N, C-alpha and C positions, 0 to 999 in steps of 0.2 A: 863863138856865139850860138851858130847852128847846134853844134853839140851838144852846148849846156840845155839849150831849149828842147832838143830831141831827148834827152835822158831825164829831164825833167817833166817832161809830158807823158814820158812810159813810166814813172812812178807810180802814178795811181793805179795802173793796171797791176804791176806788181802786187799792190797790196790788197787787191781783190781775190776772192777766192776762186780757183780754178774749177772750171764745168767738171772736170774729173775728179776733183775733191768732193764737189756738191753730189754727185752722183753715183760715186763708186759705193761698192758694198763693203764696208768695214765692219768692224766688231761692234760698235756701236749701232750702226744701220741695222744690224741683225739682232740687237739685243732685245727688242720688242717682240718681234715673231717667236724668237727660240723661249722667253719668259711666258709668251702666251701658251705656247705649246707645251711648256713644262708644266704650267698651272692647269691645263687640261688634263696630262697625264696624272698629275698628283691628286686631283679631284676625282678621275676616273678610277683610281685605286682606292680612295677611302671612303667614295660614298658610293652604295650600289645603285641609285636612281639616276646617277649623272649621265652614264653613257646610255643615251635612248634618243630615239629621233624626234620624239615629242619634247624631249628636255632641251635638246640642241635647236629647236624649233623656237621655244621659247626664250632661250639665250639670245638667238638672233634677233627675235622680236622686241625684247627688252633693250637689245642693244642699238636699235636704230635712232632713237634719239640721240644716245649720246654718240653715235658716229658721226650724225651730222655736226653737233656742238663741237666735237674733238675736232672736226677737219677746219671750221670757222677759226677755232682757237691756234690751229696751226699756222694759218696765214699771218696772226699778229704776233706769234712765238717767233717765226722765222725772221722778223725785224725787231727783235729784241723787246717785245712787247708783251701784254696780257690783256685779256678782257674778262674781269669778274661780274659784269652786267649781264651775261648771255642768259642765267637762268630768270632772271626778272624780265628781259627783253621777251622771251619766249612766253611767259605768261602774259605779258601785255599783249602780245601779237595774236594769242587765241582768244582773248577777251574783246579785242578790237574786232575780230573776224566774226566772232558771235553775234555783236551787237549790230555789226554792219549788214548781216546776210538777209535779214528780212526785208531790207531795203534797197540792197545792189544786187542780190543775188549771190548764189554759193561760190562762182567762179570768180568774181569781181572782189568778194569778202576775203576770200584766200590771198589773192593778189595785195590786197590791202593789208593783210596781216604781216606777209613778207616785206612791204615796203614801210611798215611801221619797224621793222627789225632792221632793215637798211638803212634808214634814217637814222635811227638811234646810234647804229654803229658808224656812220658818216660824221654825226655831231662828235663822237667821241674822238674819232681819227683827226677832225679839223681841229679839235681844242689840244690834242696831244702833237700833232705834226706841225701845225702852224704857230701855235702859242707856247709851245715847249713845257707843257704840263704834264706832271707826272702820270703814267697810266693808272697807277693806284688810286690817286686822287680823282680823276675823272672818271674812272669807271666804277668806283664805289660811289660817288655821287650820282651817278646814273642810275645804278641800282636802287637808292632809296627813292628817288624820283620817279622811275618807271614803276616799281612796285607800288609806292604810293597812288600812282595813277590807274594802276589796274584796280586796286582794291575800290578806288573811288567810283570807277565804271562800274565794277559788279555790285557795290551797294545800290547804284542808281537802276541797275537793270532789274525788269520783271522776272526773265528768265535767262539762263546762262547755257541753256543746254541745247543740242542740235535737234532740229526738228525734221521729221520725214526723212525719206532715204535718198542721200546725195553722194557725191563724190567722196566727202571725207569718210561716210558711213562705210562706204565699198572699200577705202584704203585700209580703215582700220580693221575690218574682218574678214576681207576676201585674202585667198592665198591662190599663189601660182607654184607648181611643181614642190610644193609641199613647205613653201615659206611664204609668210606674208607680204602683200604688196609694198607694204612700208619698208621691208628690209630690199627689196628689188629697188624702190624707188632711193633710197639710201646708197646703193649700190651706184645706181646711174648719177647721183650727186658726187660721191667719191671719184668716178671716173672722169668726171668734168672737172673736179679740182686738180686730179693728175694732169690731165690735158693743159690746163692752164699753167702748173707751176712748170711743167716738163717743155710745151712747145710753145708757149707765148712769150713776147719780151718781158711782159708785167712779171712772169713769173721767175724769169733772171733777174730782173729788178729785185725782187724779193731777197734773192739770196745775196745780192751784191750789198743791199742796205744793211742787212742782218750782218754780213761779214765785215764791212767796214763802211760806215755811212758818209764819213769826209771823202774816202777815196771814191766812192759811188758818186758823190756829189761833183767831184773834179773831173769825171769821165763823162758827165752829161745825164746822168741818171737821174729822173725828176724824184728825189726823195720825199719831198713832203706829199706829193700827189699819190707816189707809191704806198706811204704810211697809211694816209687817209684812205685810200681804196683798200687796203688791207683789212682796217677796221671795218669798212664799210660792208666786204665781204663776211667779215665775222658775225655782223650785225644780221645780214640777210640768212645765214645760215640759224642763227638764233630763231629768226622769223619763222623758217623752214621748220624747225625742230618744235616751234609753238603749233605749227598745223599738224605735225606728228602727234603730239600730245594731245590735241582736240580729238583727232581721228581715232585715237586708241580709246580715251574715256568717254569720248561723247558729250564733254561738260569743260567749259573754260572756268578754271579756278584761279583767283589772283595770287596765290601762294603755290602755284603748280611751278616745277623747276627749279624749287629751292634746293641749294647744294650742288647743283648738277654743273654749274659753273666751276666748281673745284673739281669735280671729277673730270670735266673737260681738258681741265689743265693736267690734272694727273695722268690722263690717258697720254698726252704728249709726253709727259716725262718719262712715264714708265716704256713707251714705245720707244724711246732713245732720241726724241727731239731735242737739239740743244738748248738750253735755255739762253745761252749766250747769242743766239740767232745764227742764221746762214748756214745751218745744216739739219737737215728733216726731211720726211717725205710724207704723203698722205697714207701710204701704207702703214708707216710707223704708227701714226694716229690710229689708224684702225686698229691694229694688232693691240695697241694700249687699252682702247675703249672695250674689246673683246677680252681682255685679260681682267678688266675690272667686272665686267658684267659675269663672267666665268667664276670669278672669285666669290662674288657676292650670291651668286646662285648656287654654287657648292657649299658656301657656309650655312646659306639658308637650309639645304636639304640636310645638312648635318644636325640642323636644329639650334644653331648658334644665335645668339640675341642679337638685336641690331646694333647694340653697344659692342659687343665683340668685333660683328663684322666694321664697324667704324674703326676700332683699334687696329685690327689686322690691316685694313686699307691704308690708314693714316702711316703704320711701319713699313709698308711695300712703298709707299711715296716716299719717304724719308731714304730709304736704301736705292730707289731709283736717281733721287737727288745726289747721294753721295757718290752712286756710280758714274754720274755726269760729271761731277768734281774731279773725280781720279782720272778720268779719260781725257778729258782739258788738260789737267795739270800733266798727265804723261805726254800729251802731245807738244805741250810748251817745252818740256824738259828734251 
């Protein structure tokens, strides 16, 4: 009897991904950084103006928003989900911050914008984790609602531009050691996300839930809370991205961020984060985001039209998806 109980209780653990498997450097984990370095080498060889300090500064500056969105997307992909509302949420966060600024001050308005993203993400997580709704349905609905709300607020406002010289203007235009402050802030956010996934129990829960939700539940992992918090963090990253967009342009636009949700998912896929959940890291998401921005920058320097750039990026995303499928099939066999 005791033997049966002991073997039954140990079975869930056997179905969970081992920590060594989650953190080991295998071919898939290195695919993103290797692809990024290969892309930089290719663009450097075919585009004369690609290799320059000024251009690399532009690439990192333009990547700062995508860095933050990709990190947020990583949290939900680790638990087998995704969020296609982050672009719209970023736009709403910037609109809310601009409208609140004259009334509550800049610091409070920035926090309000981030909280807007956090609440939108938490609502997504609640509907998906606690009510079993499909992520595509929930986040698509959120996209439409949030984008409509941002448009309505924009039409009702007298001005959607930042006034005066404040913190956001400093973040948008100042630089340190040759890189914009937004890049350094994105680096701090990335480091924080790495610490969360590497050292906190919540980080281990993300991998467990993504590896095997039922087994994770049996060993006491709060699956619903973990999933809800993952989407909330994704929303908070979208709110931060909205502040980045506002700092860079100085104006809140309801249509800002359109298409960036797909780029954030693509960054994770290209970086080698498993769409099946349970495998991936912050650095892979950053490598994928840098790959996308380097590709778009290089094509722009070559004089390619935006349509060609979209076609090339789409082909790269499909190739990364095929690679993910082949790797998973190889591991199963």
